[in-house]
N, C-alpha and C positions, 0 to 999 in steps of 0.2 A: 484184218486182214491182212497186214505186214506179217504178223506174227503166223499167219495160216501159212504165207509166201515160205516163210522161213521154215517151217516145219515140212513142209512137203520137199522144200530142196536139202535139207538134215537129212528126211529119209532115202535121197536118193543119195546122197552121201556118203553114208553111212559112220562108222566108228573116225573117219580119217582128221575130222577136225572139232577135236572133242569141245571147244569154249563156245564152239553155238547151241551146244545140248544146254550146256549150264546156264547160258542166257536164255533158252527156249522155257524152260520150268523155274528159273526166276520170275522173270516175265510173265508166265502164267498163273502163280499164283500172286504178283503184283494184281495183275488185273483182276481174278476175283477176289480180292480182298477189297481194292477200290469198288469195285462193282456190288459189294455187299454195303460197303461203307454210305452209298447213295443213296442201294434202295433203303437201308433202313433210317435215312436222315440224319447219319451220325458223321459227315464230314468232319463239321465243326471242331468233334470229340478225337478225331483219327489224321488230322490234317498235317500235321511235322511228321506222324508215321509213316503217311503217304510217302510223303517230302524227302522224308532219308533214304526209302527205298527207291524211289526213281533217281535220286542221286548215285545210287549205286549199281542200279539199270542202266543208266548214263554213261559208265565208266566200264562196264563190259559191254555194253552195245559198240560203243568205238572201237575197244580192243576186238571186238569181232569182226567188224564191219575192215577193220584193217586189216586181218588175216587174209578174211576173204575173200580182199581185192588183190593180195600181193601173191595169189596162187595162179599160175598159168600153165600149168600142167594139162597138156592136153590126152592125156590118158585117159581112156574110157570118160570122155567127156565131163572130167572132174573142175576143168576151168568155168566153165558154162554154167555146172551146176552152185560152183559158188560163188558165182555171179549172181546169178540167181537167189541165194541166200545171200547176200549182202545186201540185194536190194529189197527184200525183205526186211531187212534190221534197218535200212533206212528210215522206209517208212516206217516202224516201231518209235525212231528214235524222234519227227515229225509228231509222234500221238503224246510222245512222253513230254518234249517241250512244250507241247499246248496243257500237258497237265501241271505242268511247273506252271507256265505263267496262272493259269487257272485255279489253282489249289494254294498257290504261292501267293497270289497280290491280294491286300486288303479289300476291304468291302468298298468300300468310299474311293477307291484308286480310278484311272483312267480305265485301264485294263481290266479291272474286273465288272464295271458298267459296262463297257462294249460286248464283252461276252455276254453278260447276262442279256441284252438287248435283242440275243439271236434265241433265246429261250421261251419258252411260255411260261406265265406267270400261277404259279400255283394258287388255288383259292385258298384261303386261311380265314381266319377268327378275328377280323379289325385289326389286320396287318396296316405296318405303315409302310408298304414296300420293301421292305428289306429282301434281302438275298436266300435266308433262309427260309420265305416262306414261296419260294419257288423250282420249281421243278425242270431240272437240265432236260431239253429234248428237241427237235427238230421241228419247226413251222408246219403243221396240216396242211391239206391242200394244192392242187398244183391247176395252173393255167391250163384251162378249156372245161372244168367242172359247170353244170346247167346248174339253171336255179332251182331244182326240184332237190337236186343232192345236196347241196348247200343250203335249204331250207331242213332237210331231217339231219345235216350236221348238225347246225346250230340251233333246233331241237335235243338232240340226242346231248350235246355240250349241258344245255342249260338244267335239262334232268339230272345229269352227273355231277353238276354245282348243287342242285339243289338238295342231293342225297348227303354230298359231303357235310354241306352245312347240317343238315339234320342230325348225321352222325356225328358231327362234331360240339351240337347241343347239347347231345345223351352225353358225349364224355362230361361237357362241362356241369353239367347238373349234376353227374355221379359226385364230384366232389363236394366236401362239406366242408367248411373252415369251425375248426376248433380252437381257440385260443389259448385254451391250455395247452397244447401238445407240446411237447420238447423238441427244441431245434436240435438235431444232430447234425446238419450238415450247412454249409454256407459256398454261394454262388456269386459267378460274374454274370452279369448282362451283357451280353453278347450283341443286342442290338436296343434300338430305342422302341418302346411299345406301350401303345398309347389303349386305356382298357375300354372294353362296351358302358358307351353311358347307359344302357340299360341293366347291365348287373353289377349291383353293389360290390360282390365278392373279390373280381378282377384288381391286378393292379397298375398303377402309371409309374414304369420306372424308365428311366435314360440308361443308354447306354454306358457301361463301367461301374454302372452300381453296383454294390454289393448287399443282397438278400440272404436272410437266414431262411433255411429250409429245413422241414418236417421229415419227406420223406422223398423219395429220388425216384421214385416210381409213377408210372403214368405218364397221358401228354399233360396233364397238369398239374402244378407242387404250389401245397401250401408253404407262403413264404410270409417272412417279415420284414419291411424294410427299417433302415436304423433310424428314422422316425418313429417304430413302432409300428407304424400301420401294419395291420394283416390281411390277406386275402389270397389268392391265386395267380397262381404264373404260368404261361406257356413254355415246357421244360425246354422246346425248340430254340428258346429265345437265352436261356442260360447257360451256362458252364461251372460243373464243380469245381471247387478250390481246396 
């Protein structure tokens, strides 16, 4: 919304303030990149890159805000237009400050736990409540919804969860553990993972453990622990090193 307000105001201003256009395109690519990282569940891989670009964007934003708010020329309503652009820029800065707190805070920090409390947890395979198995989103529903609609929503949600579990089980069954494979990669565990007791192929590991990896493709990787135990591990719990 802040970007859109700034864009409309910049179109009405024209080329009078070039720095605003630089900020618009910079933040556009930042928003697109962050959205793709969230959509592909690869935030843990690009978190530092995103934070670096946010730092550059914040500096550029404050320069643009200072420029926009300092213009007081009434010719062709230029002062009002730059004020509108400044309002949009301020709104963008609030969003970026929130992103800094969310992407920059550690998983076990109070700030991250508080922000994760406003999101809907995503159903995963035997997760331990780690943030990587949660999907950022607003809480669905509103006051005044009738009982029939609530029952329908609950049925739909249950059906969707069952479909997710079936798909995840299919992905799990597709992984075959081969003890003689060559381990070409190493990965660090981002979170603690408890294996499904019904599947002997899954590995238990703690946050910070180093695992040897055969291949880094797919949702499940064949891995070997430091004690020689071989099995499979979910890729979204690991980071290649």
